[in-house]
N, C-alpha and C positions, 0 to 999 in steps of 0.2 A: 504494500500500500504506500502511495506517495504521501510524504509528510512535508509540511512547511513549518518553519520556525518563526514565531512572531518576535517582535522587538523585546518581549518580556521573557524570552526563553521557554515559551510554552509550545509544545508540539501539537499541531492540529492537523486534521485531515485536509488534503488538498481539495480545492473546489470540485464537487461532483463525486468525491469518494465517500464511502460509508464512514461514519464517525468512528474514531478510535479513542482509547483512553489517553488522558493527558495528565500532566502533573500540576498540582496546586499545593505549594509548600513541599512537604516531603512525601505526600501520599498520592498514589495513583488513583484515578477515578474515571468512571465512564461519563461522557458528556450527555447525561440524561437528566430529565427533570419533569416532575409532575405526573399526576394521574387525575382524571376527571371522570365522574360517574353520574348516571341518571337512572332512576327507576320510576316506571309509570305503572298505573293499574293495568292488569291485575297483580303485578309483582309487589305492589305496596298495599298498605292497609288504609282504610277510610278515604279512598278515592283521592289520594294526594299524589302529586309528583314530587320526588325527592331528588335534589341535586347536591353533589358534593365534589370538593376538590382539595387536594393537597398541592401547595405550591412549593416545589423543591428547588432551592437556589443555593448559591455559595453560602457556607455556614455563617459568615460574619455579616451577611447582608440584612439590613433592617427592613421589615415590611410593616407598613402603616395601614390603618383602617381609617378612611376619610369619607366624608359626605359632601356632595355638591348639590345644591338645590336646583330646581328647574329654572330656566332662564330664557328670556326673549332677547334676541340679538338684532338690534335695529340696523346697525351699520354693516350691511352685507358686502360692502367693498373691502372690509377688513379681513384679516386672515387669522387662523387659529394656529398657535405654535404648539406642536406636539413635541415629542422628545427631541427629535433632530430637525424636522422640516416643518414648514408652514403649509397649511391646506386651507381651502375655502371653508368658511363658517356657514352654518345653516340658520334659518330664521328662529328656530326654537330647539332647545335641548331639555331632556327630561331629568328629573332628580335621580341621582345615582349614589350608591354606597360601594366603595371600592376597597379591595385589599391589594396593595401595590408595593413593589420595591420603592423605597422612599426617594430614590434619586431620579426617577423618571416620571413622565407625564401620564402614561397609560396605566394599565392594571393587569395583574395576573388573573384576577377573577372579581366578580361583582354582580350587582343586581340593580334594576331600576324600579321606579315607582309603579310600573305596569306589570311587574312580576316576571320580567325577562332576566335570566341569569346566563352568564357566559364565563367559560374558562378556556384557556389555551394551552397548547403543548408544543414543545420543540420537536420538529421532525426533520429528518434528512433523507435524501434519496438521490436519484440520478441527476436531477436538475441542479445546476450550480447555485450555491448561495451567493447572493449579490453582496459585494463589498461596499457598495455605495450606500450612504445614509438615506433611508427612505422611512416608511412607516414601520415601526416595530409591531410584532404580533400583539404586544401588550397595548400599544396605541389603538389597534383595531378593536380590541376588547372594549375599551372605554368608549370609542366612537360608536360601536354597535349599540351599547347600552344607552348612550346619550341621545341617539337618533332614531330608535325603533321601539314601537310598543308591542311587537310580537316577535317570536323567535325567527320566523321566516323573513320578516322585514329586516331584522338584524343581520341575517345572512345576506340579504340584498345590499345593505349598507356596506358590509365588509368587502364583498366581491367587487362592488362598484369602486370603492376606494383602492382596492388592490389593483384594479385595471388602470386607474388614473395615476396613482402615485407609486405603486410597487411596494415591496417589503424588503427591508434590509437595515443593517446597522449593528453595532456591537450591543449585545444584551447583557454585558457585565460591566460593573463600575470598577472592577479590580484591575483593569488594564489588560487582561488576557483577551485574546480574540475569541469571541464566543457568539457566533451568528448562526441563524437557522431559519428554516421555513416553519410554518405554523399549521396546526390543526386546532379546531374549535369545537366545543360542545355547547350548544345554545338551546336553552329550554324556556318554556313559558308554562302557563296553566293547562295547556291542552296537548302539547307535543314537544318534541325535541328534534334538533337537526345536528348532524355531524358534518362539519365542513373541513375538508383537508386540502392543503395547497402544496404546489411545487412551483415556486416562482410565481408567475401570474396565472398559472393553470390550476384548476380546482375541480373537485367533485363533491357532491353533497348527498347525504342519505337521510331520509325522514324516518323518525322513530315515533311510533304512536302508541306502543304498548311494550311491556316487558322491561328488560334491562339493557344497558349499553355502557361501555366505557371506552376511553381513549387514553393512550399513553404516548411514549416517544417513538412511535412508528405509524406509518400510514396503515389504516385499518379498513377503509372502504374497499370492498372487493367488486362484486358484480352487481350489487344492488345500488344503482346510481339513480337518484331521483331528479337531480339537477346537475349541470356541468358547464364548464367553460365551453363556448361554441367551437373552439379550435383544439380542444384537449386531445381528441383522438387523432386528428390529422397531424398534430405536432409529434405525438408519440410514433406515428408511422414514419414521419420524416427523419426522426432520430434513430430509427431502426429498433425501437423498443417493443413494437407491436406489428404483427404482420398484416393486420386488417382482416384476418379470417377467423381466428379463434375468438371465443367470447372475451370481451374486454374486461379486464380486472385492473382496477385503478392502482391498488397497492402493489400488485405484482409488476405492473408496467412501469410505474414511476419510482419504485424503490427496489431494494434487494431482498425483499421478503418472500419466503415460500408461504403463500397465504393458506395453503391447505393445512399448515401446521401451526397457525397463529394461536389457536386456543389450547394447544397441548405443549408448545415449546416453552422452555424455561424463560422467565422474564416477567416484568411487572404487568404488561398487558394481559398475559395469561393468568397471573395471580389475581389481578383485579376482576377478571372475567369469572374466575372460580369463586371468589368471595361473594360477588353479586348473586351468582346462581345458587350458591349454598343457602342464601336467605330468601330466594325468590318466592313471592307469595306472602311474605311476612315482613317486608322491609318498612321500617319507620325511620324517622330522622335520627333516632338513637342508634339504629342499626348502621346507618351511613357513617355516623361518628366512630363506631367500633371498627368499621372497615378502614377509615382514615387513620386510626390509631394502630393498625396492625403492623407490627415490626417484622415478624418472621417472613411475611410476603415481600417485604421491601417497600410496601406502599408508604409506610411511615419511615422515611429515610434517615439514616444516621451517617456521620462522617463529614468529609469536606463538602459534599453536596448533602443538604439537610432539608427536612420539611420545615420551612421557615414560617409558614402560616397555613391555616386551614379554613374552609368555609363549608357550611351545609345549609341548604334552603328547603323550606316546606312551601310547596306551591299547590294550594287546594284548587281543584278543578272548579269548584263552586266559587264564583267571584264575590259572593257575600262574605266569604271568609278572608281575612288578611293573609298575605304572604309573610313568612317569618324567615329571616336570614341570620344565621349564626356565624360569627367570626372569632378566631382566636387572637390574631394580631401578634402572636408570639410563636417561637419555634417549638416543635415537638408537641403534637396534639395530645399525646398521652400525659404530658406534664403541663397542659394548658387548660384554660376554661373556655368553652364555647359560649359566647355571650350573644343574646338576641338583639336584633334590630328590626323595627317595623316602620315602614314609611307612613308618616302623618305630617300635616302642615307644621311648619316652624320647628323642625328638628334642631336640637341644640348641637353646636359644633362638637366634634369628638376630640377634644383637646388632649386627652391622655393617651390617645393612639395616633396623634399627629406629630410627625417629625419636625425638627427645626427647618426653617426655610432660609436660603442664602441669597435669594434673588439673583442679581446679575453676577454675584461673586461665586455662584455655584460652578464648580469645575466642569459640570456637564454642559453648561451654557457657554463655556469658553473653548476656543480652539487653539492648540490641540486639546482634546478632552482628556479627563482622568489623570491630570498631572498630580493632583492631590486628592485626598479622600477625607471629607469632613465627618464629624461625629453626627450621625443621623438618628441616634437612639431617642425614641420618644419615652415619656414617663413610664408607661406600662412595660415596655421592653427593658428599661433599666432595672425596674424592681423585679421583673421576672428572672433576669440574669443573675441578680443577687440571690434570689430564692433558689435557683438551680445549684448554686454553690453549697447551700445548706442541704439540699436533697442529696447531693453527691458525697457530702462529708459527714453528716450527722443523721444516723439512721432513724433515731426516735423522732427528731424534729421533722425529718422528711415524711415519716408516716403520718404525723399529725397534720402537717401542712397539706399533703395530698388528700387526706380525709376531708379537711375543711374545703378544699377546692371542689371535690366531688359533691359535697353537701350543698355548696352554693349552686353548683350546676344543676343538681337534681331539683332544687327549689325553683330554679328558673324554668326547667323543663315542665314542671307541674303547672307553673303559672302560665306558660305559653300554651300548654294543652288546654287549660281552662278557657283561654281566649278563643282557641279554635273550636271548642265545643259550644261555647255560649255566644259567640259572635259579638262579644262586648269588649270595647276598647275604652279604657280610661285615657283619653288623649293627653290630658295634662301630665299623666305619668309616663306615657309612651314617648313623649318628646325627649325625655331624659333617660330612656330605658337603657340604651347601650352605654351611655356615659356613666350612669349609676352602677351598672354591673361592673364596669371597669374599675371604678373606685372601690367597690366591694372586693374585687380580686386583689387590688393593690394593698388593701387593708390586711388581707390574709398574709400577704408576703411580708409586709412590714412587721406584723405581730410576731411572726415566726423568726424573722431575722433578728429582732431586738430582744426576744426572750432568751 
């Protein structure tokens, strides 16, 4: 396999080659990240769609949970600055809650006020990854959420932007070259879509029942419900498809033997098995258990780490609110899933918002990433202090974890009551996530100081 060396001494696969392991510090790791899941009736209970994602990133990267209200943009001659490039703004954007690496504009995962949820994955294949700065997959996640009130409309937003602006740019603040194409899992109250890309080419699969997951590989095979108009012709021109046998997107655009996808070792297969193990009885707590699973590799440890997690409940009955849980901290097994519900006048999520550096931010300067500022938000700081206790003092660790789970169980009971009774105390909900974060911080401080 051909390798190129970046200016930071990191070995990466040459454009178009399959990814290989590379070095971060003293440890070798695979360039992989994230798993995203969806379960729909009849795989779930109580007629709900359940969405979940682990965001796996470099272990020292801070992920924040932030809220942006709906907005009207009168000056349509202006532009919107994403992570690297500017694009055209739209007249109106929806309210969103995002879990995102604190250094960039986009998001790893999130939801909007209409119950649309999106998570993305890094994927590689035969098509070269563009070195030029364009839209990151994470930018496309946020743009889809801000601009679409259904899952399929979000798909439309993403593929239109992909065609117009392309995808590309470094996805790491640490200076190492880490670029990829993207796949997306997009869900709403009625259905889900898998969107997988290779450069500007793409295929999409509609999911209306059962379970589906995506990981760091193309997974759409012969069930293609929508596609780029030139996707098949391009594959023929490249010699990847003879135009005669049945078209298989993953087999054509990547190096995968799709007949073995659900039995081969790897996180995609492990996620598939975990979903199917619980099929018919999946709840939001089941999804959290899957995200916390370490033997499968879903809950990653090491230089690439599960830095944040999200689970959403999307009731098919629109009379019930959607509820979105976020950790905002690494390792879901040692974190608290805190609920967020869209209501008017949400209070800002200060304890999970990282410091801002405006024009002094090294991401906004060229060349990028010459320095790396401290982006830790208050919850992250307290959580990291708490982990030291967990790792070094067994009795304190046990007490703290018990208190964390007690808080979580109380929140789950409260959210289930809301879903059963359709009653929202709006005055309380505006501060729901913020108050839960403060309660979590209080547990950490109590155990650290005692």
